[in-house]
N, C-alpha and C positions, 0 to 999 in steps of 0.2 A: 079760627082763633078768636071769634067774636067774644066768647066768654072771657078769655084772658084780657082782651082790650077793655071790656066793661069793668073787670076787676081792677085792672091797673088804674083806670080813670077814677074809680071810686076811691082807691087808695090815695091818689093824688089829691082828690077833693078833701079827704079826711086830713091829710097832712097840711093842706092849705088852710083849712078851717082852724087847725091847731095853731098854725103860724100866725094868723091874723087875729086870733083871740076873740074879744067881745064883739057883739053885734054892731058897734059903732063903725067897725071896719068891714061891714058886711059887703058893701059895694066893691071894695077892693078884692075881697075874697071871691066874690061872684065873678068879677072880671077875670081874675087869675084862673079860676076853675073853667070858665068858658074858653079861655085861651088854651088850657091843657086839653080840653075836650076837642077843640078844633085841630090842634096839632096831632093828637092821638088818632082822630078820625082820618086826617090826611095820610098819616103814616100807614094806618091800617089799609086804606084803599090803595095806596101806592105799592105796598109791599106784599099784600096777601096773595098776589099772583106770581110770586117769585117761582121760577121753574125749579124742578127737583134737581139738586146738584148731581153731577155725573158720578158714577161709582169709581172707587179706586181700582187700579190695576195691580193686584197683589203679586204679579210677576215682576214688578219693578221696585227698586229701592225707594222711589218717591212715595209709595203707599205705606211706608213704615216709618215710625219714629226710631225703631231699632230692629235690626234683623241680623242677629249674630250667627249666621249660618256656619261660619268657620270656627266658632268657639269650641274650646276644649274642656269646658267645665263638665262635671259629672251628670248634669241634667239640663233640659231645656225648659224655659218658662214662657208661656203665652200670656201676655199681660194686656188686659182691657182697661183703658183709662176711664176715669170718672167724667161726669159732665164738666166741660170747660167753657161753655158759653151760654148766655141767657137765651139766645134764639128768639129774640123779640120779633113777633109777627112772622115767624117761619117755623115749620114743623121740624125740619132736619137741617143741620148745618153742613156746609161744604167742608171738605177736608182742607187742612192748612199746609202750607209749604214748610220745608225745613225739618229739622229733627228735634226741635224743642217743643215739648208738650206743655203748654201753659194756657192760662185764660183767666178772665175775670172771676168766674165761679170757682175755679180750682183752688185759688188761694196759695199757689206755689209757683215760683218762676220756672220750674222744670220738674214735672212729675216723673220723668225718667230717672231722676236722681233721688228726689224726696220720697217717692212712693215705690216705684218699681225697683229702686235701689235696695230695698229690703231683701229682694230675691237674687240680686246680682252677684253676690259672692259665690253662690253655689250653682247658678244657672246661666246659660246663654239666653239673653233676653230677646224675645220676638214681640214687638209692640206695634200692632197695626193702627193706622188711622182709619176712622170710619165715620159715616154720616150720622153722627149722634143726634138724638133728640135734644132740642134746646131745653133749658130748664123750665121755661114757661109752657112748652109743649107737654111736659110731663105733669104739670100742675092742673089737671082737669078733675072736676068733681064728677067721678064716673059712677057713683052709686045710684044716681037717679037720671043721668043724662040719656038722651034718645039714641036710637041705633045709628043715625047719621053721624053723630059726634063719636060714638064708639068706633065706627068704621074708619073715621079719620085718625083717631089715636092708634088703632090697630095697624093701619097702613104705615104710620110713622114708626111704630115699633118694628114692623116687619122689615122696613128699609134699613134701620139701624142693625137689627140682629142679622139680617141677610148679609150685610157687609162683614160682620164678625164671623159668621159661619163660613163665608167664602175665604176670609183670611185664615181661619183655623184650618180649613182643608188644604190651603196652600202651604201652611206651616207643616202639616203632617206629611205632605208630599215632598217638600223641599228640604226638610232637615236631613242632614247627611247620614246620621246613624239612627235608623228606624227602631233599633232595640234600646236606644237610650231612654231612660225614664224622663217623663215630663210632668210639670206641674202647671196649673192654671192659677193666675192671680188677677184680681180686679178690685175695683172700688166703686161703690155707688151704682150709677147707671151701668158701668162696665160689668159689675157683679150680677146685676139683675139680668142683663142680656145674656151673659154667659151661662146662666142656668138653662136656657133654651139650646145653646150650642152644645152643651154637655149632653143634654137629652137627645139631640139629633145626631151627634157625631161620636159619642163615646159610649153611652149606655147601651149595653148589649152587643158591642162590636169587639173586634180583635184589639182595638186600641185600649181597652180596659187593662190589658196586661202591662202596658207602659205607663198608664196613668197613676200618678202617686197621690195627688190630692188637689183640690181646688180651694184656694184661699179667697173666698168671696166677701171681702171686707165691706162693712157698711151696706150690706145687700138686702136686709129685711126679709131674708129667705123664709117663706112659709113652711112650717113643718109638714103640712099635708102634701107637699110635693113627693115626700118619701112614701113609698107604697102605692103611689098612683103614677106619677110621671117617672120616678126612679124606682126600679125594682132591685137592682144589685148595688148601685152606688148608694151610700148610706151616710148618715151624720158622723162626723169625726168623734171617735171614742177615746183617743189618747194621742200622745206625742209621736208615736211611730205607726199609727193606723194608716192604712193605704186604701186607695180607691174610695175616698171619702170626700165629703164637702165640709168646709169650715166656714162659719160666718159669725160676725159679731157686730153689734151696734153699741158703740161706747157712749155711756152717759154718766153723769154724776147724780146725786140725790136731788139736786136743784132742778132737774129737768121736769117740766110739766108736759105730759104727752099731748094735751090739746093744743099746745103752742105751735105744732106743725101746721095747723090751719092758720096761716098768717093773717092776723087781724080779722078773721072770719070773712075774708074777701074772696074765698074760693081759689086761693093761690097755693094751697097746701099740696104736698106730694103724697099720693096714695099708692104706695108700691104694691099692696096686695091686689088692687084693682088692675094694675099693670100686669102682674103675674097672671091673673085670671084671663086677660086678653092674650098675653104673650104665649101662654100654653094652651091656647085654643079652648078656653072656658072649661078647664079640666075639673072644676069644682062648682059649687053653688056661687052665684054672683055675690061678691062681698058687699056688705052694707055698713054704712057708718065710716068713721075715720079709723086710721090704723091704730090709734091708741086703744080702741075697744075691739080691734079685729083679732084675727087668729094668732095662735102662738107662732113665734119665729124660732128658727135655729139660732141658738146663742152658744158660741164656743168661747170659753175663757182662754185668751192667749197666754195666760200665766201658767195654765196646766193642760191646755188643749183638750178639754172635755167640757161638759156642762157643770162641772163642780166649781165652787168658789175658792178663794184663797190663792196661794201661789206667790211666785216672785216676779216682780216687774224688773226687767233687765235694762231698761233705758229707752228713751225717746230720741228722735231726731227731727225736731221741728224745722220748717223751712228757714234757711239762713244759718242754721247751726253748723259748726265746723267739725262736730264729733258727737258722740253719745251724750245725752243729758240724763244724768243718773238720779234716781229717786232716793229719798232717805231709806235707810235700812228698815225692812219690814213693811214698806209701803203697800205691796201687793196683797198682804194678808187679809185686808178688809174687802177685797174684790168679791162681789156676789153676782149671781146669775139669776135673772128672771126669764120668763118666757117672751119678754120684749127687748131686753137689753143686758149688756154686761155693765154693771154699775160699779164705778171705781170711786175711791176717795178723791175729793176735790184736790187736784194737783197744784193748786195756787202757790203753795210754799216753794215748790221747786220748778214749776213751769207757769209763771204768771200769765193769766189770760187763757190758758189752754182749755180750761173747763167750760168755756162759753164760746168756742170758735164758731159754733152754729146757732148761737143763742144760749140763754141760761141753761147750763147743765148738758148741752148738746155738743158732743165732741166729734160728730160725724165728719166734718171736713178733715180731721187729722186721725181718722181710724188707723191708717197705715203708719203714719208718722209717730203716733203715740206708742204703738206697740212694735216699733221698728226693730229693736234689738231682740225681742222675743221671736218675731217672725224670722229674722236672719238666722238665729241659732237653731230654730226648729226646722227650717228648710234643710239645713245641712244634716241634722240628725235624722229627719224623716227619709231623706234620699238615701242616706247611708244604711238605713234599716231595710230598704227594699231588697228582696232576694234577687240575686243575679242569675 
């Protein structure tokens, strides 16, 4: 994690310099910077040898945020949550106690309600805990780093995806009605990791027959996975398509792609590099940042294809007591690029929603923003599956 520590300390130094302003206060700024370096170095040396947290036992209820094995809804849903912790100075986070899925990074007091809730009307929810990669563990500059750092990132990825793979196999084994259709849902890190679980556990197996769709929200899913990693599973082509993958990265026109490289300090997230490692270097090594990288799968949740337009049915931001409805015709201006689903700034009806992840970046609320569209489509898609 040395790269992350250096990047963090550089960021602290920059913020301190801005805080103290002109050179007349240089000594104070220098002292504060030295203090930050000392504290950061101490924490790095103290914490870098943290042991690998133990794996969850998916045969127990304690390893799940939700495990609705006795549910009577028409389908099951396996939900992989987004990154919920910074993971400062550690590659993978230990699983938490209790049934509330929350955290500093998630921005929601309970993702089982605000995110997984979009699937809960039609599905029995199975939501495992897993030893997720911390936010800063994902933020590695992988385009030029050496093999030792790549090996460390790959080991962290394998630990996290190994947990989700074990949880998914436990889900397949434990769900009481093996003929019942199932969907996969996830957000951010959960979506990225589930692309590997789908490849390992569904693609080309008997489970394809019960697999309805994977809603991999905010997943940055590269299009070149299809035809290489996936042979029969395909990009979603419509609201009733089956055995397909859905993914979208919600933005407004204000988003500047280069902004994902936070202050140029090497703390940006590079999902296509993670995919390259996660899927065993399935393609050429990505170069450069994701804003100039490969095309992504972008599915417009207003129409459930790669087309623009459609109707936005309503959001449910954290803390809302019910649907938050847009003005009539709001979804008509939605457009799709090979990098994002670009929506009209929702400031007039959802103040602040257009910049939850920075200017124009709606990543933290990908599920919340499209909540009612997801809820309606899950019901329709499951109903359309031949019995």
